[in-house]
TITORZA-78921 format. One line per 10 residues: number of its first residue (from 1); for each residue y, z, x of C-alpha. Coordinates in nm, 4 decimals. Layout:
! residues N
NUM) Y/Z/X  ...;
! end
This chain:
! residues 361
1) 0.7707/1.8240/-3.0813  0.5399/1.5741/-3.2482  0.2524/1.6621/-3.5130  0.1623/1.2976/-3.4484  -0.2467/1.2988/-3.3639  -0.3378/1.1670/-3.0340  -0.3263/0.7832/-3.0451  -0.4551/0.5051/-2.8509  -0.1301/0.3397/-2.7086  -0.0823/0.0032/-2.5337;
11) 0.2407/0.0425/-2.3346  0.3798/-0.3295/-2.3083  0.6444/-0.3516/-2.0022  0.7178/-0.5685/-1.7368  0.7228/-0.4494/-1.3880  1.0023/-0.5767/-1.1315  0.7670/-0.5886/-0.8512  0.5403/-0.8650/-1.0064  0.8425/-1.0952/-1.0343  0.9817/-1.0119/-0.7062;
21) 0.6543/-1.1120/-0.5498  0.6858/-1.4345/-0.7204  1.0153/-1.4989/-0.5674  1.2506/-1.3856/-0.8214  1.6038/-1.2001/-0.7265  1.7131/-0.8601/-0.8288  1.9562/-1.0117/-0.9996  1.7173/-1.2339/-1.2085  1.5220/-0.9052/-1.2822  1.8176/-0.7188/-1.4086;
31) 1.7085/-0.6931/-1.7563  1.3394/-0.5470/-1.6679  1.2761/-0.1542/-1.6806  1.4299/0.0169/-1.3725  1.1837/0.1327/-1.0794  0.9697/0.4249/-1.2087  1.0886/0.3895/-1.5695  0.7639/0.2551/-1.6647  0.5918/0.5138/-1.5151  0.8073/0.7664/-1.6672;
41) 0.7199/0.6628/-2.0165  0.3390/0.6141/-1.9390  0.3283/0.9623/-1.8171  0.5419/1.1320/-2.0962  0.3260/0.9505/-2.3556  0.0163/1.1059/-2.2128  0.1616/1.4453/-2.2013  0.2375/1.4313/-2.5718  -0.1524/1.3803/-2.5805  -0.1753/1.0024/-2.6279;
51) -0.4326/0.7728/-2.4440  -0.2181/0.4994/-2.2901  -0.3159/0.1833/-2.1108  -0.0288/-0.0278/-1.9266  -0.0112/-0.3900/-2.0428  0.2143/-0.5405/-1.7661  0.4122/-0.8140/-1.9978  0.3154/-1.0790/-2.1799  0.0679/-1.2675/-2.0095  -0.1450/-0.9656/-2.0084;
61) -0.0772/-0.9034/-2.3641  -0.2115/-1.2698/-2.4422  -0.5319/-1.1838/-2.2424  -0.5588/-0.8695/-2.4417  -0.5243/-1.0680/-2.7761  -0.7371/-1.3501/-2.6823  -1.0216/-1.0975/-2.5549  -1.0164/-0.9098/-2.8641  -0.9619/-0.5782/-2.6455  -0.6717/-0.4902/-2.8475;
71) -0.8638/-0.3670/-3.1553  -0.8858/-0.0094/-3.0764  -0.5139/0.0375/-3.0225  -0.3233/0.2355/-3.2745  0.0155/0.1633/-3.1484  0.2032/-0.0899/-2.9118  0.5027/0.1133/-2.7266  0.7073/-0.2075/-2.6489  0.9191/-0.1951/-2.3673  0.8890/-0.5819/-2.2892;
81) 1.2526/-0.7509/-2.2428  1.0935/-1.0925/-2.1858  1.1742/-1.3335/-1.8656  1.2172/-1.6819/-1.9926  1.3661/-1.8243/-2.2889  1.6786/-1.7808/-2.5243  1.4739/-1.5444/-2.7361  1.2688/-1.3670/-2.5001  1.2854/-1.0090/-2.6137  1.1452/-1.1407/-2.9241;
91) 0.8348/-1.2830/-2.8084  0.6022/-0.9886/-2.7574  0.7067/-0.8587/-3.1105  0.6142/-1.1954/-3.2697  0.2631/-1.1774/-3.0923  0.2077/-0.8144/-3.2177  0.3172/-0.9179/-3.5758  0.0755/-1.2033/-3.5801  -0.2175/-0.9678/-3.4805  -0.0961/-0.7146/-3.7228;
101) -0.0445/-0.4525/-3.4909  0.1901/-0.1515/-3.5083  0.4618/-0.1275/-3.2652  0.7894/0.0486/-3.1625  1.1324/-0.0901/-3.1984  1.2928/-0.4235/-3.3586  1.0744/-0.6902/-3.5036  1.0958/-1.0537/-3.3508  1.3722/-1.1493/-3.5978  1.6184/-0.8834/-3.4861;
111) 1.5091/-0.9121/-3.1498  1.6413/-1.2628/-3.1310  1.9379/-1.2088/-3.3403  2.0708/-0.9395/-3.1323  1.9917/-1.1265/-2.8214  2.2564/-1.3693/-2.9213  2.6069/-1.2121/-2.9151  2.7634/-1.5206/-3.1298  2.4888/-1.4742/-3.3898  2.5252/-1.1088/-3.3910;
121) 2.9178/-1.1357/-3.4145  2.8816/-1.4045/-3.7083  2.6666/-1.1570/-3.9159  2.8945/-0.8612/-3.8241  3.2094/-1.0381/-3.9148  3.0392/-1.1570/-4.2605  2.9752/-0.8227/-4.3341  3.3303/-0.6825/-4.2520  3.1966/-0.4590/-3.9385  3.4578/-0.5185/-3.6590;
131) 3.3927/-0.7202/-3.3797  3.6724/-0.9145/-3.1792  3.7576/-1.2520/-3.2737  3.5847/-1.5293/-3.0577  3.5118/-1.8944/-2.9782  3.2138/-2.0375/-2.7881  3.2366/-2.3119/-2.5100  2.9318/-2.5021/-2.5316  2.7191/-2.5753/-2.2270  2.6873/-2.9380/-2.3381;
141) 3.0401/-3.0029/-2.3224  3.1015/-3.1616/-1.9914  3.4755/-3.1050/-1.9920  3.6708/-2.7926/-2.0757  3.9239/-2.9095/-2.3524  4.1577/-2.6459/-2.3723  4.3332/-2.7562/-2.7061  3.9663/-2.6491/-2.8572  4.0755/-2.3061/-2.7826  4.4281/-2.2940/-2.9094;
151) 4.3885/-2.0225/-3.1695  4.2423/-1.7977/-2.8693  4.5133/-1.8922/-2.6174  4.7721/-1.6751/-2.7968  4.5397/-1.3753/-2.7200  4.5556/-1.3319/-2.3071  4.4006/-1.1644/-2.1421  4.0898/-1.3464/-2.2493  3.7335/-1.2239/-2.1378  3.4219/-1.4736/-2.0693;
161) 3.0973/-1.3752/-2.0659  2.7380/-1.5618/-2.1277  2.6263/-1.5595/-2.4693  2.2584/-1.4730/-2.4242  2.2352/-1.2018/-2.1339  2.2338/-0.8431/-2.1062  2.2725/-0.5877/-1.7877  2.6126/-0.7239/-1.7336  2.4519/-1.0439/-1.5708  2.7298/-1.3171/-1.5204;
171) 2.9909/-1.0409/-1.5235  3.2166/-0.9747/-1.2433  3.5914/-0.9705/-1.1686  3.6478/-1.3047/-1.2618  3.5359/-1.2627/-1.6411  3.8945/-1.1566/-1.7384  4.1513/-1.4332/-1.7340  4.5237/-1.4473/-1.7996  4.6081/-1.7933/-1.7908  4.4558/-2.1133/-1.8106;
181) 4.4033/-2.1642/-1.4667  4.1999/-1.8705/-1.4496  4.0333/-1.9597/-1.7809  3.9102/-2.3172/-1.6202  3.8018/-2.1289/-1.3120  3.5840/-1.8652/-1.4930  3.4193/-2.1129/-1.7176  3.3247/-2.3200/-1.3924  3.1862/-2.0214/-1.2267  2.9781/-1.8985/-1.5008;
191) 2.8483/-2.2427/-1.5596  2.7437/-2.2542/-1.1930  2.5751/-1.9040/-1.2323  2.4222/-1.9627/-1.5883  2.4332/-2.3330/-1.6434  2.1869/-2.3063/-1.9554  2.4013/-2.0670/-2.1245  2.7014/-2.1107/-2.3723  3.0125/-1.9099/-2.2877  3.1806/-1.6618/-2.5117;
201) 3.5373/-1.6088/-2.5233  3.7184/-1.3123/-2.6809  4.0138/-1.1397/-2.6513  3.9961/-0.8591/-2.3916  3.9768/-0.5160/-2.5397  4.1745/-0.2682/-2.3196  4.0253/0.0449/-2.4839  3.7903/0.3244/-2.4553  3.4073/0.1799/-2.4333  3.1213/0.3701/-2.5896;
211) 2.7526/0.3449/-2.5869  2.6427/0.4801/-2.9337  2.2755/0.6109/-2.9178  2.0912/0.5836/-3.2534  1.7480/0.6905/-3.3570  1.5516/0.5983/-3.6621  1.5534/0.3054/-3.9102  1.7299/0.2237/-4.2112  1.9005/0.4916/-4.4022  1.6956/0.7383/-4.1795;
221) 1.8848/0.6463/-3.8552  2.1281/0.8615/-3.7144  2.3524/0.8939/-3.4134  2.1893/1.1182/-3.1358  2.4316/1.0819/-2.8657  2.7407/0.9038/-2.7091  2.8071/0.7969/-2.3661  3.1750/0.6943/-2.2754  3.2014/0.4573/-1.9660  3.4671/0.5404/-1.7284;
231) 3.5803/0.3268/-1.4166  3.7353/0.4658/-1.1069  4.0613/0.2903/-1.0063  4.1213/0.0429/-1.3198  4.1896/-0.2924/-1.2169  4.4993/-0.4042/-1.0700  4.6376/-0.7848/-1.0454  4.5406/-0.7861/-0.6619  4.1646/-0.7520/-0.7172  4.1244/-0.9126/-1.0719;
241) 4.0687/-1.2528/-1.0235  3.9446/-1.2263/-0.6939  3.5499/-1.1796/-0.7910  3.5359/-0.8331/-0.6468  3.4189/-0.5500/-0.8713  3.6228/-0.3048/-0.6868  3.8458/-0.1220/-0.9438  3.7320/-0.3035/-1.2515  3.7877/-0.1764/-1.6073  3.4801/-0.2875/-1.7422;
251) 3.0992/-0.2995/-1.6585  2.9852/-0.5721/-1.3874  2.6391/-0.6215/-1.2369  2.7627/-0.4646/-0.9086  2.9281/-0.1500/-1.0957  2.6206/-0.0854/-1.2509  2.4136/-0.1134/-0.9320  2.6646/0.0449/-0.6779  2.6384/0.4008/-0.5464  3.0426/0.4386/-0.4814;
261) 3.0535/0.5607/-0.8314  3.2924/0.2771/-0.9722  3.1105/0.3417/-1.3066  3.0826/0.6799/-1.4451  2.8641/0.7565/-1.7702  3.0022/1.0548/-1.9490  2.7343/1.2279/-2.1761  2.9696/1.5072/-2.2764  2.8508/1.6479/-2.6236  3.1973/1.7188/-2.7305;
271) 3.2657/1.3273/-2.7637  3.0688/1.3478/-3.1021  3.3261/1.5799/-3.2535  3.6062/1.3604/-3.1724  3.7784/1.1904/-3.4843  3.8138/0.8719/-3.3042  3.4481/0.8737/-3.1591  3.3280/0.9732/-3.5204  3.4660/0.6527/-3.6791  3.2913/0.4456/-3.3914;
281) 2.9767/0.5972/-3.4795  2.9655/0.5232/-3.7966  3.0778/0.1623/-3.7278  2.7671/0.1690/-3.4871  2.5289/0.2845/-3.7671  2.6677/-0.0122/-3.9811  2.5866/-0.2633/-3.7712  2.2521/-0.1023/-3.6667  2.1368/-0.0900/-4.0335  2.2742/-0.4346/-4.1389;
291) 2.0887/-0.6049/-3.8586  1.7805/-0.4466/-3.9476  1.7238/-0.2471/-3.5901  1.4428/0.0318/-3.5821  1.3301/0.3448/-3.4160  1.5821/0.3863/-3.1268  1.8564/0.1844/-2.9066  2.2097/0.1592/-2.8564  2.5137/-0.0055/-3.0117  2.8168/-0.0835/-2.7550;
301) 3.1598/-0.0539/-2.8793  3.4855/-0.0968/-2.7082  3.8373/-0.0122/-2.8776  4.1003/-0.2581/-2.9435  4.3594/-0.0309/-2.7540  4.4109/0.3260/-2.5982  4.5972/0.4253/-2.9109  4.4594/0.6849/-3.1624  4.4296/0.4362/-3.4530  4.2452/0.1678/-3.2521;
311) 3.9743/-0.0243/-3.3993  3.6051/0.0080/-3.2462  3.4898/-0.3432/-3.1995  3.1133/-0.3986/-3.1560  3.0283/-0.5629/-2.8185  2.6792/-0.5977/-2.8499  2.3549/-0.4055/-3.0092  2.0582/-0.3016/-2.7948  1.7513/-0.3030/-3.0300  1.5308/-0.2350/-2.6982;
321) 1.6850/0.0164/-2.4942  1.6432/0.1388/-2.1412  1.4483/0.4662/-2.1378  1.4976/0.6045/-1.7607  1.5829/0.9747/-1.7660  1.9106/1.0577/-1.5853  2.0019/0.6963/-1.5813  1.9535/0.5083/-1.9267  2.2382/0.6061/-2.1902  1.9946/0.6595/-2.4743;
331) 1.7751/0.9073/-2.2712  2.0602/1.0699/-2.1157  2.2878/1.1387/-2.4115  1.9924/1.2328/-2.6451  1.9136/1.5010/-2.3626  2.2652/1.5959/-2.3643  2.2705/1.6675/-2.7464  1.9859/1.8539/-2.7743  1.6695/1.6041/-2.7547  1.4471/1.6504/-2.4619;
341) 1.3059/1.3238/-2.3334  0.9523/1.3950/-2.4542  1.0883/1.4867/-2.7923  1.2769/1.1626/-2.8079  0.9863/0.9480/-2.7118  0.7860/1.1571/-2.9853  1.0393/1.0924/-3.2593  1.0386/0.7281/-3.1483  0.6631/0.7237/-3.2455  0.6669/0.8789/-3.5549;
351) 0.9612/0.6301/-3.6541  0.7492/0.3637/-3.5795  0.4288/0.4701/-3.7563  0.6573/0.5968/-4.0677  0.8299/0.2590/-4.1335  0.5222/0.0187/-4.0567  0.1920/0.1805/-4.1214  0.2149/0.0473/-4.4997  0.2745/-0.2880/-4.3958  -0.0679/-0.3170/-4.2126;
361) -0.2887/-0.1184/-4.4214;
! end
């Protein structure tokens, strides 16, 4: 357990109920903390001996900064995902840096970088960290010109996703395509759902999918758990293009929120002893350190095939990750590997204090 003295901590986190009252849908609020998640973190931080106040999102933070009531904060525990703009996860860290406040998790530059899948993949490719080849369909292109995708069209099936989204927003059965007609249909559908987003096109990776949980910063970072995502009744041609999430072989908004066990998260500690998974963990650590992620988070990986020599490809990095016990992969896999929830939060705080105290002294 932590030896950290009692701190005055500002817990910065949006609450879904606030945005629901403003008329936003559950889909639009998908990236925000789950119900009860903020309360659980707040309660646990207090159990660790800290004095904690809740700052419910960026608008409340701005009021504290303007009023000067932040001056007795020793640390900001940042869970804010943001709500508006293409770099929304970077907004709170940028303000905290401007006021020289210590905070948990990654800085604004890393948050903005990781939120954009194209930027992330470009840097990973430069550093020879495996990620699938890709092409971008710009939101500014009024017409889809398939000739611009010639280098991708030999890689069917393809997978389409929005460039700046998380929590599987915009993902359903139509995203995996096997021919030009399905490609055009999927592009049109994504544009109708998320008109302000560019579209990322990649070869579909049919192998295992892992979410690698990481604790720490730089050379001090280490893998603390692995979650494997499994799907019931993998997809067949009959439902693949229908838009139905039943039987999918990849995560979708419906499968993540369904009570029908379409998506099963396996946190078996034995996963970390498998040679194939060990390779994936090293790839995840390489990506985490290369992009400057801090304190704790996840790296999502999918293998190029189901063969033993398959390549683990980075899907995305999550420098700010869910912390709901029994639900979020970071918390669940840590628990399964001998790190209780309270110890996880204590370690996150220790990492933040150790890594940044010199910057603001």
